[in-house]
C-alpha positions as CSV (number, residue, x, y, z in Angstrom):
1,X,266.7,164.4,127.3
2,X,265.2,166.8,124.6
3,X,261.5,166.4,124.1
4,X,261.8,166.1,120.3
5,X,264.3,162.6,122.0
6,X,262.1,161.8,124.5
7,X,259.1,161.8,121.4
8,X,262.2,160.1,118.9
9,X,262.3,157.2,122.1
10,X,258.1,156.9,122.3
11,X,258.3,156.5,118.6
12,X,261.2,153.9,118.2
13,X,259.6,152.3,121.2
14,X,256.2,150.8,120.7
15,X,255.7,149.5,117.0
16,X,252.8,152.1,116.7
17,X,252.1,154.7,118.3
18,X,249.1,157.6,118.3
19,X,249.4,161.2,119.0
20,X,245.9,162.2,120.1
21,X,244.3,164.2,122.1
22,X,242.3,162.7,124.6
23,X,242.4,159.2,124.6
24,X,241.4,155.6,122.7
25,X,238.5,155.3,125.5
26,X,237.7,159.3,125.5
27,X,239.1,161.0,122.6
28,X,238.7,165.4,122.5
29,X,238.1,165.1,119.2
30,X,237.1,163.9,116.8
31,X,239.7,163.8,114.1
32,X,242.1,161.6,117.4
33,X,238.6,159.7,117.6
34,X,238.4,158.4,113.7
35,X,241.7,157.2,113.9
36,X,241.5,156.1,117.5
37,X,238.3,153.9,115.9
38,X,239.8,152.3,113.1
39,X,243.2,151.2,115.0
40,X,240.7,149.7,117.2
41,X,238.0,148.4,114.5
42,X,241.6,146.4,113.2
43,X,242.1,144.9,116.7
44,X,246.0,145.7,117.1
45,X,247.4,147.2,119.8
46,X,249.2,150.6,119.9
47,X,250.3,153.6,122.2
48,X,248.1,156.5,122.5
49,X,249.7,159.5,123.7
50,X,247.5,162.1,125.0
51,X,249.0,165.9,123.7
52,X,246.7,167.5,125.9
53,X,248.7,166.6,129.6
54,X,251.9,168.2,128.5
55,X,252.2,171.2,126.2
56,X,256.1,170.1,125.7
57,X,254.6,167.3,123.9
58,X,251.7,169.0,122.5
59,X,254.4,171.5,120.5
60,X,257.0,168.9,119.7
61,X,255.2,166.4,118.2
62,X,254.3,168.9,115.1
63,X,258.1,169.5,114.8
64,X,259.6,165.8,114.9
65,X,256.6,164.8,112.1
66,X,256.9,168.9,110.7
67,X,252.9,168.2,110.2
68,X,251.2,170.5,111.8
69,X,248.0,168.7,113.3
70,X,247.2,166.0,115.5
71,X,246.0,163.3,116.0
72,X,249.2,161.8,114.2
73,X,250.7,157.7,113.8
74,X,253.6,156.7,113.7
75,X,254.1,151.9,112.6
76,X,257.5,151.0,113.1
77,X,259.5,154.1,113.7
78,X,257.7,155.7,110.7
79,X,255.8,158.9,110.6
80,X,251.6,157.9,108.8
81,X,249.2,160.1,108.2
82,X,247.2,162.7,109.9
83,X,242.7,162.1,110.8
84,X,242.8,162.3,106.8
85,X,246.1,160.5,105.6
86,X,245.0,157.8,107.9
87,X,240.8,156.9,106.8
88,X,241.7,157.2,102.9
89,X,244.5,154.0,103.4
90,X,241.7,152.4,105.6
91,X,239.2,152.7,102.9
92,X,241.3,151.7,100.2
93,X,243.8,149.4,102.2
94,X,246.3,150.2,102.5
95,X,246.8,150.0,106.2
96,X,245.6,146.9,106.8
97,X,248.9,145.3,106.4
98,X,250.4,148.2,108.0
99,X,249.2,147.2,111.1
100,X,248.9,143.7,110.7
101,X,253.0,143.7,110.9
C-alpha cells in the first residue's frame, strides 16, 4: 500500500481527522495547537495523526491535499484547510455545523 493509499484510508475511516505536529495533548507547533484547541472547544471527537512520527506521512499529506503546510483538517473525507482557514471558519460560524455533522 502506498503512502497516498494509507493517508486516504485514514481520512476515510474517521469522520474528522487532524494531521498535526505533535498530539492534541502535546502540540509541537502553535498552528497545530490552535486547530486542536478549536476542535477540543467544540467538543468533537477526532483522530489526530502526528506527522512528526513518520516522514513519509509528513511529506505524503502535503501531496495528498496539494497543500504545503501542516496542520490539515479533514471532515467527512474532505480537506477543510489549515490553521488560518479553520480559525476563520470557526470565527464566522461555518465550522460548527460541519463538526456537528
